C-alpha positions as CSV (number, residue, x, y, z in Angstrom):
1,M,-11.8,-21.9,-0.7
2,K,-13.8,-18.7,-1.3
3,T,-12.2,-15.3,-1.2
4,I,-13.4,-11.8,-0.4
5,A,-11.5,-9.0,-2.1
6,H,-11.0,-5.8,0.0
7,S,-10.6,-2.3,-1.4
8,L,-8.2,0.0,0.4
9,N,-7.4,3.4,-0.9
10,F,-4.3,5.3,0.1
11,I,-4.1,9.1,-0.3
12,T,-0.8,11.0,-0.4
13,E,-1.0,14.6,0.6
14,L,1.8,16.8,-0.8
15,D,3.0,20.2,0.2
16,E,3.0,22.1,-3.1
17,T,5.6,24.5,-1.8
18,N,8.2,21.7,-1.2
19,S,10.7,21.3,-4.0
20,T,10.5,17.5,-4.0
21,A,6.7,17.6,-4.1
22,K,6.9,20.0,-7.0
23,Q,9.0,17.5,-8.9
24,L,6.6,14.7,-8.2
25,L,3.6,16.8,-9.2
26,A,5.3,17.7,-12.5
27,L,5.4,14.1,-13.5
28,P,2.4,12.5,-15.4
29,K,-0.3,11.2,-13.1
30,S,0.4,7.6,-14.1
31,V,4.1,7.9,-13.1
32,Q,3.1,9.5,-9.8
33,I,0.8,6.6,-9.0
34,T,3.4,4.0,-10.0
35,M,6.1,5.6,-7.9
36,L,3.9,6.0,-4.8
37,E,2.4,2.5,-5.1
38,G,5.9,1.1,-5.4
39,L,7.0,2.9,-2.3
40,L,3.9,1.6,-0.4
41,K,4.7,-2.0,-1.5
42,E,8.4,-1.7,-0.4
43,L,7.6,-0.1,2.9
44,L,4.3,-1.4,4.1
45,V,4.1,-5.0,3.0
46,P,7.2,-6.2,4.8
47,A,6.1,-4.3,7.9
48,L,2.6,-5.7,7.8
49,K,3.6,-9.3,7.2
50,P,4.5,-10.2,10.8
51,I,1.3,-8.5,12.0
52,I,-0.9,-10.4,9.5
53,D,0.9,-13.6,10.3
54,E,0.1,-13.1,14.0
55,A,-3.5,-12.2,13.3
56,N,-3.8,-15.4,11.2
57,E,-2.3,-17.6,13.9
58,G,-4.8,-20.2,15.0
59,N,-7.6,-18.9,12.7
60,S,-9.6,-21.8,11.4
61,Y,-12.2,-20.0,9.3
62,A,-10.3,-17.2,7.5
63,T,-6.8,-16.1,6.5
64,L,-5.9,-12.5,5.7
65,K,-3.4,-12.0,2.9
66,V,-1.9,-9.0,1.2
67,V,-2.0,-9.2,-2.6
68,V,0.3,-6.8,-4.5
């Protein structure tokens, strides 16, 4: 089976005046990214799975998958 890799980019906008945002921005960039990607994986993947399963139902030529 052939695959096509998609490229999705997520951007998080932070309010620099918020105390929690200030704490996040004080961390190294790599830590910020790791934390935010972890949050996206925890929240979005479980929420998307039923939608993706429904979209894939009955498809004979392509299957959409989330790879984390």
